[in-house]
C-alpha atoms as one frame of an Amber mdcrd trajectory, in Angstrom:
protein
   0.174  10.415  12.931  -0.078  14.001  14.600  -0.731  16.797  12.511   1.593
  19.343  13.076  -0.563  22.341  12.699  -2.563  20.834  15.325   0.063  20.715
  17.907   1.365  24.068  17.372  -2.256  25.308  18.176  -2.943  22.958  20.817
   0.688  21.581  22.519  -1.318  21.876  26.551  -4.307  19.483  25.210  -1.608
  17.526  23.641   0.187  17.548  26.715  -2.970  16.793  28.346  -4.048  13.953
  25.968  -0.909  12.052  25.639  -0.559  11.896  29.357  -4.285  10.228  29.552
  -2.738   7.529  26.951   0.314   7.256  29.626   3.241   8.320  26.795   5.750
   8.991  28.517   8.028  11.599  26.486   5.790  14.712  27.337   9.097  16.839
  26.567   8.990  15.865  23.138   5.917  18.138  22.451   8.391  20.764  22.880
  11.213  19.066  20.951   8.791  18.711  17.813   7.782  22.663  18.151  11.210
  23.817  18.451  11.950  21.819  15.122   8.948  22.983  13.343   9.935  26.704
  14.158  13.319  25.845  12.646  11.616  24.446   9.198   9.120  27.313   9.108
  12.001  29.316   9.513  14.087  27.865   7.093  11.353  28.140   4.678  10.932
  31.253   4.788  14.620  31.776   4.263  14.545  29.719   1.390  11.308  31.406
   0.035  13.150  35.324   0.674  16.243  34.001  -0.734  14.505  32.703  -4.318
  12.588  36.250  -4.394  15.735  37.883  -4.903  17.648  35.221  -7.329  14.102
  35.810  -9.422  14.408  39.571  -9.166  18.051  39.251 -10.113  17.397  37.202
 -12.833  14.995  39.504 -14.347  17.290  42.817 -13.434  20.519  40.363 -15.719
  17.681  40.351 -18.807  17.060  43.978 -19.039  20.468  45.156 -18.495  21.840
  42.847 -21.380  18.788  44.729 -23.684  20.086  48.099 -22.339  23.539  46.701
 -23.560  25.035  47.211 -19.664  27.228  44.196 -19.899  29.527  44.865 -16.748
  26.559  45.183 -14.843  24.576  42.322 -15.793  27.540  40.615 -15.308  27.804
  41.455 -11.484  24.388  40.580 -11.079  25.372  36.798 -12.756  27.746  36.712
 -10.425  25.654  37.694  -7.703  23.131  35.033  -8.375  25.794  32.285  -8.162
  25.857  33.481  -4.856  22.604  33.092  -3.947  22.520  29.474  -5.824  25.434
  28.359  -3.081  23.379  29.581  -0.473  20.418  28.159  -1.389  22.124  25.025
  -2.098  23.029  24.963   1.521  19.549  26.070   3.315  18.000  23.593   0.703
  20.456  21.099   2.444  19.201  22.466   5.916  16.034  22.635   5.902  16.125
  18.847   4.534  17.778  17.479   7.865  15.235  19.706   9.636  12.294  18.016
   7.874  13.723  14.760   8.422  14.238  14.699  11.793  10.716  16.934  12.475
   9.384  13.903  10.970  10.905  11.128  12.711  10.025  12.524  16.115   6.869
  13.234  15.471   5.767   9.621  14.196   6.999   8.728  17.895   3.279  10.603
  18.662   0.576   7.901  19.549  -3.271   9.331  18.653  -4.918  11.404  21.022
  -7.478  10.085  22.846 -10.783  10.730  22.939 -12.552  13.182  25.045 -14.178
  10.221  26.467 -11.598   7.990  27.118 -11.449   6.728  30.359  -8.285   7.576
  32.885  -6.348   3.853  33.443  -3.268   2.067  33.242  -4.118  -1.411  32.902
  -6.577  -3.478  31.454  -8.529  -3.745  34.884  -9.195  -0.100  34.298 -11.261
  -0.567  31.291 -14.923   0.662  31.746 -17.736  -2.145  31.241 -20.312  -0.355
  29.705 -22.687  -3.393  28.558 -23.325  -7.164  29.652 -25.318  -9.432  27.530
 -26.378 -13.208  27.812 -26.861 -15.579  30.802 -23.560 -16.800  31.532 -24.062
 -20.926  30.951 -23.634 -23.284  34.193 -21.950 -26.182  32.536 -22.174 -29.870
  34.014 -19.507 -31.185  36.482 -17.661 -32.959  34.063 -17.144 -29.867  31.845
 -13.759 -29.537  30.345 -12.160 -26.522  28.999 -11.503 -26.398  24.242  -8.227
 -27.812  24.697  -9.402 -30.857  26.046 -12.212 -30.891  23.562 -10.203 -30.212
  20.399  -8.584 -32.852  21.101 -11.470 -35.527  22.173 -13.146 -34.329  18.703
  -9.934 -34.514  16.581 -11.081 -30.524  15.801  -7.039 -29.259  16.036  -3.741
 -30.571  16.426  -1.363 -28.450  17.694   1.307 -31.524  18.164   1.871 -31.816
  14.254   1.532 -27.873  13.404   4.450 -26.991  16.142   6.285 -30.157  13.929
   5.304 -28.373  10.989   6.209 -24.940  11.860   6.273 -24.180  15.314   4.372
 -23.613  18.737   1.470 -21.751  18.385   0.664 -22.790  15.229  -2.451 -24.839
  15.567  -3.223 -27.234  12.470  -7.351 -27.391  12.106  -8.709 -30.569  10.534
 -11.980 -32.509   9.824 -14.221 -30.722  11.676 -12.465 -28.294  13.147 -11.366
 -27.066   9.430 -14.520 -27.294   8.327 -15.673 -25.011  11.460 -13.412 -22.656
  10.611 -14.510 -22.279   7.095 -18.493 -22.316   8.130 -17.492 -19.069  10.553
 -15.649 -17.436   8.290 -17.864 -17.658   5.327 -20.720 -16.661   7.919 -19.093
 -13.610   8.900 -18.731 -12.364   5.321 -22.048 -12.785   4.279 -23.239 -11.258
   7.775 -20.762  -8.233   6.608 -21.761  -8.149   2.766 -25.534  -8.217   3.439
 -24.554  -5.082   5.652 -23.340  -3.071   2.978 -19.421  -3.974   3.206 -17.505
  -4.997  -0.032 -15.354  -8.176   0.539 -11.763  -7.915  -0.583  -9.260 -11.275
  -0.799  -5.729  -8.738  -0.420  -2.457 -10.165  -0.100  -0.788 -11.191   3.045
   2.616  -9.630   3.124   2.816  -6.050   2.871   5.589  -3.745   1.917   7.136
  -1.193   4.419   4.813   1.684   3.289   1.643  -0.047   4.046   2.623  -1.071
   7.973   3.738   2.653   8.450   0.863   3.780   6.617  -1.605   1.646   9.170
   0.638   1.870  12.391   2.319  -1.034  12.370   5.410   0.594  11.814   7.954
   1.472  13.915   5.487   0.608  16.987   4.760  -2.729  16.263   7.927  -3.715
  14.258   9.061  -6.566  16.807   5.305  -8.103  16.827   5.314  -9.045  13.022
   7.008 -11.936  10.896   9.487  -9.698   8.660  10.979 -11.308   5.337  14.072
  -9.528   5.397  14.964 -10.450   1.691  12.063  -8.833   0.250  11.786  -6.709
   2.818   8.166  -7.759   3.075   5.993  -8.124   6.293   3.214 -11.069   7.219
   0.523  -9.168   8.234  -0.792  -9.093  11.517  -4.521  -7.910  10.358  -6.310
  -7.831   7.069  -6.550  -3.887   8.048  -3.181  -3.255   6.621  -3.701  -4.729
   3.001  -7.572  -3.275   2.954  -6.553   0.245   4.084  -3.688   0.814   1.960
  -6.105   0.075  -0.919  -6.678   3.691  -0.931  -3.296   5.196   0.261  -2.739
   8.429  -1.681  -5.806   8.520  -3.393  -8.250  11.648  -2.803 -12.070  10.351
  -3.472 -15.058  12.117  -4.130 -17.130  12.745  -1.144 -20.434  11.198  -2.928
 -18.184   7.972  -2.434 -18.547   8.306   1.495 -18.433   6.013   3.415 -16.521
   3.663   1.989 -17.032   0.253   3.856 -14.384  -2.839   3.410 -14.376  -6.335
   4.596 -11.935  -9.284   4.111 -10.881 -12.637   5.448  -7.067 -13.073   5.971
  -4.770 -15.401   8.253  -2.886 -13.211  10.602   0.339 -13.548  11.791   2.035
 -11.812  15.023   4.916 -13.314  16.342   4.416 -11.815  19.934   1.860 -14.376
  21.260   1.462 -12.485  24.999   2.144 -14.369  28.479   2.440 -17.454  29.692
   0.201 -20.463  31.528  -3.454 -20.710  30.836  -3.650 -17.172  29.037  -1.900
 -18.647  26.205  -3.354 -22.473  26.288  -5.435 -24.063  23.113  -6.746 -21.245
  21.088  -6.376 -18.267  23.621  -3.137 -17.051  22.346  -1.439 -18.392  19.017
   0.845 -16.928  16.655  -1.113 -17.851  13.828  -4.904 -17.087  13.797  -7.964
 -16.241  10.841  -9.959 -13.013  10.950 -12.460 -11.378   9.407 -12.212  -7.400
   9.522 -14.393  -4.290   8.712 -13.284  -1.028   7.459 -14.534   2.124   6.889
 -13.077   5.297   5.446 -15.862   7.864   6.312 -16.404  11.974   6.323 -14.945
  13.455   9.341 -18.387  14.935  10.771 -19.691  10.889  10.690 -16.759   8.583
  12.248 -18.204   8.758  15.853 -21.793   7.799  14.355 -20.122   5.313  12.112
 -17.954   3.644  15.251 -21.595   3.174  17.036 -22.921   1.398  13.789 -19.680
  -1.037  13.636 -20.171  -2.062  17.404 -24.144  -2.693  16.570 -22.740  -4.812
  13.536 -20.054  -6.855  16.068 -23.182  -6.989  18.976 -25.045  -8.581  16.382
 -23.108 -11.056  15.205 -22.684 -12.569  18.766 -25.842 -12.588  19.619 -26.564
 -14.637  16.681 -23.788 -17.042  17.786 -25.830 -16.997  21.175 -22.914 -16.162
  23.314 -22.713 -13.906  26.420 -20.785 -11.144  26.021 -19.728  -7.883  27.547
 -18.499  -4.441  25.772 -15.404  -2.337  27.403 -14.411   1.255  26.695 -10.573
   0.827  26.943  -8.892   3.098  29.367  -5.952   5.168  28.301  -2.758   3.130
  28.583  -4.829   0.015  27.243  -5.508   1.531  23.925  -3.622   0.674  20.865
  -0.976   3.095  19.945  -3.168   4.273  16.716  -6.352   5.127  18.308  -8.367
   7.515  19.243 -11.542   5.077  21.202 -11.774   1.201  21.219 -14.412  -0.711
  22.057 -13.411  -4.475  23.051 -15.917  -7.081  23.338 -15.301  -9.980  25.188
 -16.787 -13.077  25.354 -17.218 -15.715  28.424 -15.364 -18.687  28.458 -17.574
 -20.887  30.650 -15.115 -23.461  31.287 -12.163 -21.372  31.726 -14.496 -19.106
  33.931 -13.129 -15.834  32.115 -13.778 -13.313  29.960 -11.727 -13.617  26.343
 -11.020 -10.873  24.545 -12.586 -11.314  20.539 -13.002  -7.905  18.746 -11.955
  -4.256  18.917 -13.445  -1.871  17.251 -11.615   1.594  17.011 -11.250   5.262
  15.322  -8.254   6.379  14.420  -9.412   9.690  13.014  -7.098  10.992  11.138
  -4.059   9.639  12.244  -4.159   6.585   9.681  -5.303   8.820   6.571  -2.515
  11.548   7.715  -0.240   8.879   7.426  -1.470   7.002   4.222  -2.352  10.597
   2.401  -6.273   9.422   2.550  -8.177  12.086   1.351 -11.521  13.857  -0.116
 -12.338  16.629  -2.102 -15.655  18.474  -0.443 -18.244  20.340  -2.216 -16.291
  23.542  -2.287 -13.275  21.864  -3.931 -11.079  21.708  -0.969  -8.972  18.462
  -0.086  -9.159  17.211   3.783  -8.329  13.777   5.338 -11.193  11.001   5.738
 -11.432   9.205   8.972 -10.543   5.415   9.274 -12.292   2.754  11.571 -11.705
  -1.069  11.853 -13.178  -4.059  13.936 -12.947  -7.518  13.936 -15.857  -9.555
  12.964 -14.575 -11.196  14.473 -11.272 -12.860  15.312 -12.291 -17.099  15.456
 -10.007 -18.400  17.570 -11.522 -17.478  20.772 -15.029 -17.280  19.414 -14.551
 -21.127  18.870 -12.755 -21.849  21.692 -15.980 -20.409  23.477 -18.448 -22.569
  20.868 -16.970 -25.361  22.179 -16.889 -25.040  26.155 -20.412 -23.072  26.437
 -22.294 -25.561  24.064 -20.834 -28.775  25.558 -22.903 -32.458  26.043 -23.130
 -35.356  27.127 -23.462 -35.649  23.025 -21.677 -33.489  21.652 -20.834 -29.927
  20.899 -24.243 -28.106  19.977 -23.914 -25.682  17.362 -26.009 -22.365  17.540
 -28.547 -22.223  14.347 -27.043 -19.680  12.443 -24.328 -22.347  11.462 -26.230
 -25.236  10.830 -26.511 -24.436   6.638 -22.961 -23.644   6.859 -21.411 -26.234
   8.757 -23.886 -29.179   7.431 -24.941 -30.404  11.107 -26.186 -28.971  14.397
 -23.867 -30.281  16.364 -20.309 -31.709  16.391 -20.078 -34.967  17.699
């Protein structure tokens, strides 16, 4: 959530940055500023009236001490009238503050100054491409045929159990999932991240804190009786560990990692984009989250990008890194780098990770703060990244490494999987 003090002091900049993010209602800035002015005016009136009441109450005591009961009684009547006015002021203030909160949460995060202009994914900026695009034999097939050939994933039974988009991994498919998850977690913890295994359902406050509510309400599965939400990513429960906390500056950075299943109602478009593992409603993902000093968050963002890059290099997958344009960024992000791996059988790039800096957007919602050396309480910056989302990693591993003898696995997975090949 944007801070009202920043909007008040930088209204023109806020409008300019919102336009980069393709936010359509720039007049909302003026509406929010008007509500803010109303709130501040009511607070001044309330404080002034409270001062009068305090002075009158003190005068009553002095008058009673002097035996001037009639004058004291008159002051009491004045205080009674003030109390009625104070109640009316407080009621009006509560309404205005609620209206201000309802409007300000409609703003997305402001994009960083380096975010390129653009509305669509085609306008994202490719900043790096690494690896050799494999040339497959003429009999090569996409991963949705390979998973049937090697009995790795059963979509039909998954659909019977739950519905479309809920894959059932089995045999070596389940083993490959477990191998990748364990490798990713080991890689992360060796880099200093503390592992967590969080709840898979969160309450409304947690979903609001990371920006899923109200922006992505329709994309989450909602357990309505208890008002819980199935998590779309481990970012939600793990970041909320520190909700309403004040940490010491010496504790920074806070580095966390977690594996969870992820649940998303909105599975995307139609056709080949959603075939097989390209887009599903339930999938496994390992996540990185950091809470850091505001002065260091962009250096940390580059470190996290390098961390994810090292994972993809170890998996020997060709990849590219994109800086997202304003129109393709998430509601909460200030700057996002996407990683895509090349699917040789599909002849397309598939997104496997997003690494983002949210600056104070999430921590302001969650009141995650730190106390600096001078004793001042300030908001932290939060960052997160996928390391990695499994479905498209599995799809590309299968497609890019298919041979006549089976699916050859990268060396880093041999000990985790217990074999060099899926046959």
